[in-house]
Every structure is written in structure tokens, then in C-alpha cells.
N, C-alpha and C positions, 0 to 999 in steps of 0.2 A: 666467633668474633668477640664474645664478651670478655674472655681472658686476655686477648690481644688488646682490647680497649682498656682494660684495667691498667695494663702496663703504660700505655700512652697517657692515660689520665693521670697517673701518679707522677710521671715526668712533667706533664703540663702544669699540674698544681705546684710542683716545686719551683718551676720557672716563674709562675704568677706570683708566688709568695716572695720571690726575690725581687721582682719588678715593682709590684703594687703593694703598698702597706694594707694590712687587713683593717679596714675601717667600715663601720656600718654604712651600707649603701644609701641609706635614707637620712640619718642625722649626723653621720661622721664620727660617732663614738668609736674609740680605738679597740683593737684586739678582737673584733668580731665582724663578720660580714653583715649580720642583721641583729641588732640588739633586741632584748626581750620587749621593750616598750614599742619599738617599731613593728616587731613581729606581731604584736597584738592588734595592730591596725589592719591586718589582713583578715577580713571577716568572711566566713563561709556562706555560700548560698543556702537559704532556708526554704526556698520554693522549688517545687518540682514542676518542670515544664516539658511539653512535647518538643523535641529537638528541632522539628520542622517549622511549625507554626507558633511555637512558644506559648501555647495555651497552658494555663495552669491546670494541673491535674494531680491525682493522688500518688502517682509514682513517676519515675523518670523514663517511662516507656514512650512509645509513639501512639498518639491518639488514632482512633480508627479511621478518621478521614485522611490522615497523612501516611498511613502504612504503605500504600502503593508507591510512595515517593522516597522511601528510605530503605537502604540495605541493612542499616543498623536496627536492632530491635529495641535499643534504648541507649541512653547517654547520661553519665554523671559529670557534671561540671561544678567544680569546687567553689569557684569565686568568679568575679567579673573582671575583664581586662581593662575596664574604664577606671579601675583603681590604679592610680598612677604608680604606686609602690609595686604592685604585682607586675605591671607592665615593665617597670624598670628592671625588676629581678629577672624576668624572662629574657629580656634584651641582653642583660649582662651575661646570663648563662650562655646564650646562643652566639653572641657576637663579640663578647670580651672573654669568653671561654672560662668564666668563673664557675666551674662545675660544682664547687662546694656549696653554692647557694641552694642547690636541690635539698641538701640536708636540712635546711631551715624551713622547708615546706612541710615537715613532719607534723608540727602542731596544727596546721591547716587541715591536713588529712584526718587527723584525729578529731578535730572539731566538726568536720563535715560528715564523717561517717558515724560519729558518736560512740558511745561505749560498746554497742553491739554492731559490728561491722556488717554492712551490706555485701562486703566482699567475702563471701564464704570461701573456705580454704580450697574448695575443689574448682573455684573459678580460675582459669588460666590467663595470666597476663601476657599480652603480646605487644611489645613495643612497636610503634609505627617505624619501619626501617628507614635508615638513611642510605643513600647510594654510597659505595665505598669511597668515591672520590671526596665526597663532602665529609664523610667520617674521618678520613685521614687529615683533612684540612682542620677540622674542629678538634679532633682527638677523642671524641666521645659522641654518643647519641643521647641527647637530653631526655628523649622518651624512655630509653633504657634505664637511665639514672632514676627517673620518676617511678618506673615499675619496680626498681630495686628498693627504693624507699618504702613503697607500698608492701612489698614482699617482706621486708624486715619487720614492719609493724603487724601484718596480718597473716603472714605465712603462706601466701599464694605462690604457686610455681610460676616461674618465668620461662617462656619458650621464645627464643630469638631466632629460630631457623624455620619457622612456619611460612613466613612470607618475606620476600626480598625485592628490592628494586632492580629491575632488569635494565632500565635506562636512566641516564642522568638528565634531569629536567631543571629548568630555571626555578629559583625560589618563588614561592606563592605570594610573598609579602606584598609586592607592588602591583599585583594583578587584580583586575576586576573579577566579579563572580563568574561570568561566562568563561573568561580565559582560564580561571583556576580549574574549572571542570575539564577543559580540553588539555590543559597542561599536564594533568596526572592520568589521562586516559591511557590504559595499556601499559603503564610503567611498572606494575607490580606482577609478580609471579609467585604462585604457591608451590611449596614443597609437598607434593601429593602424599609422599610416604609418611610425613609427619601428620598431615591433615587427616589421613585415614585413622590414625590413632586418637585424634582429638575430636572426631566428628560428633560425638554425643556429649561433649563437654560444652559448658558456657565459656566462651573465650571473650576477653575484655581487651580491646585495642586501646593502648595508652599513648597519649601525646601531650604536649604542653598547652597548645591553644587550639580551640575549635572555632573557626570563623565562619566561612560558608559550609564547612564540612566536606568539601570536595575530596580532600586526601583521604580522610577516614572512611567516607562513604565508598570510595574506590577500593580501599583495602577490604572493606566488608563485603563488597560485591564479589571480589576475587575469592574470598574465603567461602562465601555461600556457594559460589559456582564449584568450588572444590569439595563441597560436601559438609562444611561446617554448619550446623543447624542454628546455633544460637550465638549471635555476635552483638556485643554491646560495645560502647565506647566510654572512655574516661579521659577527661582533660582537666588541667589545672584551671584554665580560664576560658571564657567565651569571648572571642574577639568581636570587634565592631565591623560588621560586614557592609556598612553603609558607605 
């Protein structure tokens, strides 16, 4: 699907360039989607937290108390969604289809991971999949674009056929925490042939926003059931689940 998506994305970008002038989404400066000054306002997270209880700890894994409640073994979250600029960027990518904005997240990734990347090259990046219907509407999977940007910087392999959506579900955005869990239950299916080749690797699920974590946790649950031993998550921002 990645090659097919590249063709759609190229056409989509050409149309957007014709319809919308390229101005900074924050200050309006011309000839760029995000100027250097505004880009510098996106600050990386510097604290490591348990992804369940948010307790501060030495790494981004799961604290011992919360381990029974998470299929993920750890989570990297680069920044906070309450930064209005990052919220606007993610909304423009997903709902206005300005996919080029993902390219401007590179400096955030570099600042977050620092000079020595935590993403060792043998970590496998797994974009959280879109249903084909939503993929065709949007023209791209933003999680795949984020994974591609990471791969360009750190050399990690991307595998986009390990897990896929078997059912179309309604968007999570306007659902409460309980409904988000039931909305994604059973919608993912693993490609067991690919899973057997990756079972001893550390795989990293990649998405744009981690709010309640229901989507990424369901993906991780399916991967663990399919024999993948180590599953982490990575998101650009943590959403507000309240």
C-alpha cells in the first residue's frame, strides 16, 4: 500500500499547492508551511512517564504496578497536544490533508531523541494502519508518514503489512474513553507470516496522537497474541483524555 499511497499523496500535494497558498500555519509567513521561528516553539517532552498512571520514572516503560493493564511495554511521546501549534499541525495534516507538514516535525524528533537515538536501527517501525476506505479518502496514512520521517533520520525499517484493519470503525475523536475501547475491539488482524519473522524484534507502533491509548493498546494486544514479544509505542503528542 505504501507505493500506491505515494502516488496518491503526490497528486494530493499538487492539488493542495494549487488551491492553498503555502503560508506558515502559525504566523502566516509566506513560502513555508511552518517557519523556523514558529517551529522552535514546539518543545520536546523532557520527562519520562509511565504511560498508564503518568508517574515520573527513569525510562518510558511501564511501572511495575501498571504492567498488568498495558499490552505496550513502553511509550515515547515527543510533545504535548495542549500546545495549540502542534494541535493545529496535526489537525491540518489529518483533516485538511496537508501531508507536507509531517516533514516539519523532523527537528522535534531530533530534539526529543537527542544526538544518540533511542531508536536503535534494529527496532522495526509499524505505522498504526488506516482502513482502506479512510486511506482512500485522505490519500495517505499520517502514521506512515511519521514513520517514514523517523526512518529517514535514524535508518529504521518500516513494515506496513504486519497488521491491518479488518473493519471500518467510526473516528475516535469525539468518543469518551469507554466507547473508544469498544470502538476498536476486534478491528485489527495480524499477518501471521510476517509476525513469525519479527517475533524476536522490538517493534514500535507509530501514530500521531496517544489519548486514551485504546487504538495503540488494541494493536499491541493483537501483536502480542500473534507472538511479537516486545511492543512499544511512539506518538507525536499525548492528547487530553479528560
